[in-house]
PABAKE-170255 format. One record per residue (C-alpha): y, z, x negated; residue in one letter. Coordinates in steps of 0.001 Angstrom, whole numbers. Example, Ala and Ser with C-alpha at 12.3 -4.5 7.8 and 13.67 -1.06 7.14 Angstrom:
2
<y->-4500; z->7800; x->-12300; rest->A> $
<y->-1060; z->7140; x->-13670; rest->S> $
***
This chain:
278
<y->9001; z->13628; x->8041; rest->M> $
<y->8644; z->15179; x->4633; rest->E> $
<y->9252; z->18884; x->4305; rest->F> $
<y->12385; z->19348; x->2194; rest->K> $
<y->13574; z->22573; x->663; rest->I> $
<y->17290; z->23350; x->772; rest->S> $
<y->17914; z->25272; x->-2426; rest->Y> $
<y->21418; z->26181; x->-1252; rest->I> $
<y->20023; z->27773; x->1916; rest->K> $
<y->17426; z->29607; x->-129; rest->E> $
<y->20124; z->30876; x->-2506; rest->A> $
<y->22191; z->32080; x->438; rest->L> $
<y->19223; z->34128; x->1683; rest->K> $
<y->18598; z->35825; x->-1662; rest->E> $
<y->18922; z->39646; x->-1482; rest->P> $
<y->21261; z->39657; x->-4474; rest->V> $
<y->23610; z->37263; x->-2695; rest->N> $
<y->23495; z->39114; x->612; rest->I> $
<y->24034; z->42387; x->-1246; rest->G> $
<y->26997; z->40930; x->-3105; rest->G> $
<y->28589; z->39702; x->127; rest->L> $
<y->28085; z->43079; x->1806; rest->L> $
<y->29545; z->44818; x->-1236; rest->L> $
<y->32566; z->42485; x->-1189; rest->A> $
<y->33064; z->43148; x->2531; rest->G> $
<y->32854; z->46902; x->1984; rest->A> $
<y->35329; z->46643; x->-898; rest->A> $
<y->37757; z->44715; x->1296; rest->A> $
<y->37500; z->47329; x->4058; rest->V> $
<y->37962; z->50122; x->1530; rest->Y> $
<y->41008; z->48382; x->60; rest->S> $
<y->42530; z->47940; x->3498; rest->A> $
<y->42171; z->51648; x->4317; rest->T> $
<y->43294; z->53004; x->949; rest->T> $
<y->45842; z->50375; x->-84; rest->S> $
<y->44221; z->50511; x->-3504; rest->F> $
<y->44056; z->46718; x->-3654; rest->L> $
<y->45182; z->43874; x->-1463; rest->D> $
<y->42140; z->43042; x->739; rest->P> $
<y->42996; z->39340; x->576; rest->T> $
<y->42624; z->39443; x->-3203; rest->L> $
<y->39224; z->41109; x->-2846; rest->V> $
<y->38078; z->38477; x->-354; rest->L> $
<y->39473; z->35641; x->-2481; rest->A> $
<y->37599; z->36961; x->-5499; rest->G> $
<y->34432; z->37232; x->-3432; rest->A> $
<y->34810; z->33634; x->-2253; rest->L> $
<y->35338; z->32392; x->-5800; rest->I> $
<y->32283; z->34322; x->-6984; rest->A> $
<y->30230; z->32971; x->-4067; rest->E> $
<y->31348; z->29431; x->-4830; rest->G> $
<y->30346; z->29795; x->-8477; rest->A> $
<y->27020; z->31286; x->-7419; rest->Y> $
<y->26233; z->28384; x->-5051; rest->L> $
<y->27362; z->25826; x->-7607; rest->A> $
<y->25111; z->27101; x->-10378; rest->T> $
<y->22074; z->28949; x->-9021; rest->V> $
<y->20678; z->26303; x->-6590; rest->P> $
<y->21064; z->23625; x->-9275; rest->A> $
<y->19181; z->25673; x->-11861; rest->S> $
<y->15730; z->24254; x->-12676; rest->S> $
<y->14473; z->27795; x->-13274; rest->F> $
<y->15563; z->28897; x->-9794; rest->Y> $
<y->14130; z->25756; x->-8212; rest->R> $
<y->10726; z->26434; x->-9777; rest->R> $
<y->10812; z->29947; x->-8319; rest->I> $
<y->11678; z->28612; x->-4851; rest->V> $
<y->9027; z->25881; x->-5092; rest->D> $
<y->6325; z->28428; x->-5898; rest->R> $
<y->7547; z->30728; x->-3149; rest->R> $
<y->7705; z->27923; x->-587; rest->S> $
<y->4361; z->26333; x->-1396; rest->R> $
<y->2677; z->27936; x->1606; rest->H> $
<y->5456; z->26587; x->3853; rest->L> $
<y->4932; z->23087; x->2468; rest->I> $
<y->1171; z->23389; x->2967; rest->D> $
<y->1681; z->24595; x->6537; rest->A> $
<y->4055; z->21687; x->7214; rest->H> $
<y->1530; z->19190; x->5864; rest->R> $
<y->-1264; z->20716; x->7939; rest->R> $
<y->906; z->20396; x->11032; rest->K> $
<y->1706; z->16779; x->10183; rest->Q> $
<y->-1980; z->16037; x->9620; rest->R> $
<y->-2961; z->17505; x->12990; rest->M> $
<y->-264; z->15438; x->14690; rest->E> $
<y->-1597; z->12391; x->12860; rest->M> $
<y->-5138; z->13046; x->14082; rest->I> $
<y->-3920; z->13109; x->17693; rest->K> $
<y->-2898; z->9465; x->17276; rest->Q> $
<y->-6397; z->8397; x->16190; rest->F> $
<y->-8679; z->6667; x->18667; rest->D> $
<y->-11710; z->8640; x->19995; rest->P> $
<y->-14114; z->7190; x->17421; rest->R> $
<y->-11797; z->8059; x->14523; rest->E> $
<y->-11190; z->11583; x->15852; rest->R> $
<y->-14925; z->12041; x->16193; rest->E> $
<y->-15406; z->11153; x->12503; rest->A> $
<y->-12674; z->13599; x->11479; rest->V> $
<y->-14034; z->16399; x->13647; rest->E> $
<y->-17576; z->15821; x->12429; rest->Y> $
<y->-16538; z->16120; x->8794; rest->L> $
<y->-14550; z->19240; x->9628; rest->S> $
<y->-17650; z->20722; x->11259; rest->W> $
<y->-19754; z->19657; x->8259; rest->M> $
<y->-17270; z->21296; x->5876; rest->K> $
<y->-17551; z->24603; x->7711; rest->N> $
<y->-21328; z->24248; x->7957; rest->Q> $
<y->-21624; z->23751; x->4193; rest->I> $
<y->-19561; z->26879; x->3473; rest->A> $
<y->-21609; z->28885; x->5984; rest->S> $
<y->-24931; z->27653; x->4616; rest->N> $
<y->-23904; z->28355; x->1038; rest->Y> $
<y->-23015; z->31960; x->1818; rest->K> $
<y->-26218; z->32389; x->3809; rest->K> $
<y->-28636; z->30900; x->1288; rest->F> $
<y->-26836; z->32098; x->-1844; rest->A> $
<y->-26425; z->35572; x->-329; rest->R> $
<y->-22931; z->35930; x->-1777; rest->I> $
<y->-19607; z->36474; x->-62; rest->S> $
<y->-17374; z->34376; x->-2315; rest->E> $
<y->-17919; z->30635; x->-2493; rest->E> $
<y->-17372; z->28563; x->-5681; rest->P> $
<y->-14302; z->26386; x->-6034; rest->H> $
<y->-16424; z->23268; x->-5457; rest->Q> $
<y->-17010; z->24364; x->-1876; rest->I> $
<y->-13323; z->25134; x->-1437; rest->R> $
<y->-12500; z->21641; x->-2710; rest->E> $
<y->-14209; z->20230; x->365; rest->L> $
<y->-11062; z->21207; x->2291; rest->E> $
<y->-8967; z->19036; x->-33; rest->T> $
<y->-11509; z->16236; x->292; rest->T> $
<y->-11405; z->16463; x->4085; rest->W> $
<y->-7606; z->16262; x->4015; rest->E> $
<y->-7870; z->13156; x->1820; rest->S> $
<y->-10330; z->11664; x->4306; rest->F> $
<y->-7808; z->12107; x->7135; rest->V> $
<y->-4958; z->10634; x->5078; rest->D> $
<y->-7068; z->7668; x->3942; rest->L> $
<y->-8339; z->7061; x->7470; rest->L> $
<y->-4755; z->6893; x->8711; rest->D> $
<y->-3882; z->4412; x->5965; rest->E> $
<y->-7025; z->2401; x->6735; rest->Y> $
<y->-6306; z->2132; x->10469; rest->R> $
<y->-2672; z->1139; x->9897; rest->R> $
<y->-3597; z->-1604; x->7461; rest->R> $
<y->-6486; z->-2773; x->9617; rest->K> $
<y->-4224; z->-2989; x->12657; rest->N> $
<y->-1667; z->-4888; x->10586; rest->H> $
<y->-4299; z->-7451; x->9592; rest->L> $
<y->-5254; z->-7944; x->13245; rest->R> $
<y->-1746; z->-9172; x->13952; rest->T> $
<y->-2240; z->-12032; x->11487; rest->I> $
<y->-4267; z->-15163; x->12242; rest->N> $
<y->-5302; z->-16325; x->8802; rest->R> $
<y->-6674; z->-19619; x->10097; rest->Q> $
<y->-3334; z->-20420; x->11710; rest->T> $
<y->-1481; z->-19732; x->8437; rest->V> $
<y->-3954; z->-21907; x->6504; rest->E> $
<y->-3459; z->-24739; x->8980; rest->N> $
<y->300; z->-24359; x->8692; rest->Q> $
<y->39; z->-24493; x->4911; rest->L> $
<y->-2021; z->-27706; x->4923; rest->R> $
<y->424; z->-29314; x->7319; rest->T> $
<y->3403; z->-28145; x->5267; rest->A> $
<y->1883; z->-29465; x->2022; rest->E> $
<y->1302; z->-32910; x->3578; rest->R> $
<y->4800; z->-32938; x->5037; rest->T> $
<y->6300; z->-31969; x->1685; rest->M> $
<y->4611; z->-34924; x->-52; rest->Q> $
<y->6372; z->-37456; x->2165; rest->F> $
<y->9624; z->-35579; x->2720; rest->A> $
<y->12979; z->-37186; x->1973; rest->E> $
<y->14892; z->-35800; x->-1033; rest->P> $
<y->17468; z->-34163; x->1227; rest->A> $
<y->14885; z->-32089; x->3125; rest->T> $
<y->12264; z->-31662; x->395; rest->R> $
<y->13675; z->-28297; x->-880; rest->P> $
<y->13229; z->-26849; x->2622; rest->L> $
<y->9620; z->-28007; x->2772; rest->H> $
<y->8947; z->-26653; x->-707; rest->E> $
<y->10354; z->-23294; x->355; rest->K> $
<y->8151; z->-23311; x->3441; rest->N> $
<y->5049; z->-24051; x->1373; rest->V> $
<y->5922; z->-21241; x->-1034; rest->E> $
<y->6326; z->-18758; x->1830; rest->I> $
<y->3015; z->-19738; x->3428; rest->L> $
<y->1189; z->-19394; x->111; rest->R> $
<y->2739; z->-15965; x->-409; rest->R> $
<y->1674; z->-14982; x->3108; rest->R> $
<y->-1936; z->-15839; x->2318; rest->L> $
<y->-1772; z->-13972; x->-991; rest->Q> $
<y->-286; z->-10940; x->728; rest->T> $
<y->-2977; z->-11096; x->3395; rest->F> $
<y->-5651; z->-11124; x->681; rest->D> $
<y->-4058; z->-8146; x->-1079; rest->D> $
<y->-4014; z->-6082; x->2110; rest->I> $
<y->-7578; z->-7114; x->2947; rest->E> $
<y->-8799; z->-5996; x->-496; rest->R> $
<y->-7078; z->-2631; x->-110; rest->S> $
<y->-8649; z->-2188; x->3348; rest->V> $
<y->-12123; z->-2829; x->1938; rest->K> $
<y->-11543; z->-310; x->-853; rest->R> $
<y->-10361; z->2385; x->1562; rest->V> $
<y->-13307; z->1677; x->3849; rest->E> $
<y->-15729; z->2128; x->934; rest->A> $
<y->-13938; z->5343; x->-86; rest->Q> $
<y->-14223; z->6752; x->3438; rest->L> $
<y->-17943; z->5987; x->3500; rest->Q> $
<y->-18353; z->7657; x->113; rest->M> $
<y->-16660; z->10840; x->1344; rest->I> $
<y->-18815; z->10956; x->4478; rest->E> $
<y->-22016; z->10489; x->2495; rest->N> $
<y->-20935; z->13043; x->-103; rest->F> $
<y->-20464; z->15691; x->2582; rest->F> $
<y->-23980; z->15004; x->3819; rest->G> $
<y->-25364; z->15189; x->288; rest->L> $
<y->-23630; z->18499; x->-417; rest->V> $
<y->-25018; z->19975; x->2788; rest->N> $
<y->-28543; z->18791; x->1918; rest->D> $
<y->-28237; z->20240; x->-1582; rest->Q> $
<y->-26908; z->23575; x->-327; rest->V> $
<y->-29765; z->23998; x->2157; rest->V> $
<y->-32397; z->23217; x->-490; rest->T> $
<y->-30755; z->24627; x->-3634; rest->M> $
<y->-33095; z->26756; x->-5792; rest->P> $
<y->-30227; z->28905; x->-7132; rest->T> $
<y->-26550; z->29393; x->-6220; rest->P> $
<y->-25561; z->27796; x->-9526; rest->E> $
<y->-27228; z->24539; x->-8471; rest->H> $
<y->-24098; z->23519; x->-6579; rest->I> $
<y->-22164; z->23483; x->-9856; rest->L> $
<y->-24157; z->20471; x->-11035; rest->S> $
<y->-22884; z->18257; x->-8245; rest->M> $
<y->-20403; z->15591; x->-9267; rest->D> $
<y->-17300; z->16717; x->-7380; rest->F> $
<y->-15040; z->15492; x->-10187; rest->D> $
<y->-16208; z->11897; x->-9826; rest->S> $
<y->-15480; z->11882; x->-6102; rest->L> $
<y->-12067; z->13491; x->-6507; rest->L> $
<y->-11186; z->11049; x->-9291; rest->S> $
<y->-12151; z->8053; x->-7163; rest->S> $
<y->-10047; z->9411; x->-4279; rest->I> $
<y->-7030; z->9815; x->-6549; rest->E> $
<y->-7525; z->6303; x->-7911; rest->M> $
<y->-7674; z->4902; x->-4387; rest->T> $
<y->-4490; z->6762; x->-3473; rest->K> $
<y->-2740; z->5345; x->-6537; rest->E> $
<y->-3821; z->1811; x->-5612; rest->I> $
<y->-2535; z->2307; x->-2078; rest->L> $
<y->798; z->3529; x->-3428; rest->Q> $
<y->1047; z->441; x->-5620; rest->Q> $
<y->229; z->-1896; x->-2732; rest->T> $
<y->2306; z->-44; x->-121; rest->A> $
<y->5221; z->-2527; x->-429; rest->P> $
<y->2795; z->-5290; x->541; rest->I> $
<y->2723; z->-3936; x->4090; rest->M> $
<y->6339; z->-4951; x->4573; rest->G> $
<y->6105; z->-8245; x->2726; rest->Q> $
<y->4436; z->-10143; x->5555; rest->I> $
<y->7193; z->-9200; x->7984; rest->D> $
<y->9747; z->-10208; x->5379; rest->S> $
<y->8009; z->-13541; x->4847; rest->L> $
<y->7922; z->-14104; x->8588; rest->N> $
<y->11680; z->-13595; x->8724; rest->R> $
<y->12167; z->-16010; x->5823; rest->E> $
<y->9976; z->-18628; x->7471; rest->A> $
<y->11610; z->-18366; x->10901; rest->A> $
<y->14730; z->-20461; x->10072; rest->P> $
<y->12507; z->-23171; x->8592; rest->L> $
<y->10242; z->-23627; x->11588; rest->R> $
<y->12647; z->-25363; x->13990; rest->P> $
<y->13299; z->-28186; x->11515; rest->S> $
<y->9576; z->-28744; x->11085; rest->L> $
<y->8548; z->-28640; x->14739; rest->V> $
<y->8872; z->-32338; x->15271; rest->G> $
<y->6877; z->-33155; x->12154; rest->E> $
<y->4066; z->-30738; x->13073; rest->R> $
<y->3558; z->-32529; x->16346; rest->H> $
***
């Protein structure tokens, strides 16, 4: 589940709000003991002020930006926790790849500090953490799409399409619209299969690129003539290709549900075609 910030809860926890509520409570107590004011009026005023505060402050874009900046570390921690839970679902071979890259990431940082003889690493080295996180996310997407493809027998769908096209040619006018619909669904299934397959191949290539890049960075760090040598490595190109792959996956994400939808559409048509298939 995505980590969501409740701006109302954050506003309630603000020191100024807590202080205001305590001050209102103290004023009510003081009024009750001195009869200076009716305590119920004090409490009613406090409630009105609190209502106005909760209606305006949490909805303010300025306040939301403040909370977002303040809560960034909580969001990052939540994502790290989600990622670790995700890794637990990987098979042993996939976990091994993730753990190896994690080890390589730490090895690169250690080697850089050792050979460069400096305590602070450049941002390129720190970006390996982001790249590793992208590797985990892409691997999860890759395995889900790959597993989805395994549930589909392309040859079976192609055979069904050829049979449906022949049946449609000789169908009576009354049933022809049903056969046409069936042909359309089968063609869309094949197209959807191809789209998912292309996205799987792209993710697979991206994962290989990340793995090889980690190895290259480690080789370069061990043999670098000067600490500045690491700055010449093309981190930007890798990060750009990762972002492009993520964008493509976002665009094709609806495809994952299309096959199931097409299966549901085709289901009512199958019984009427059983006799003609055999």
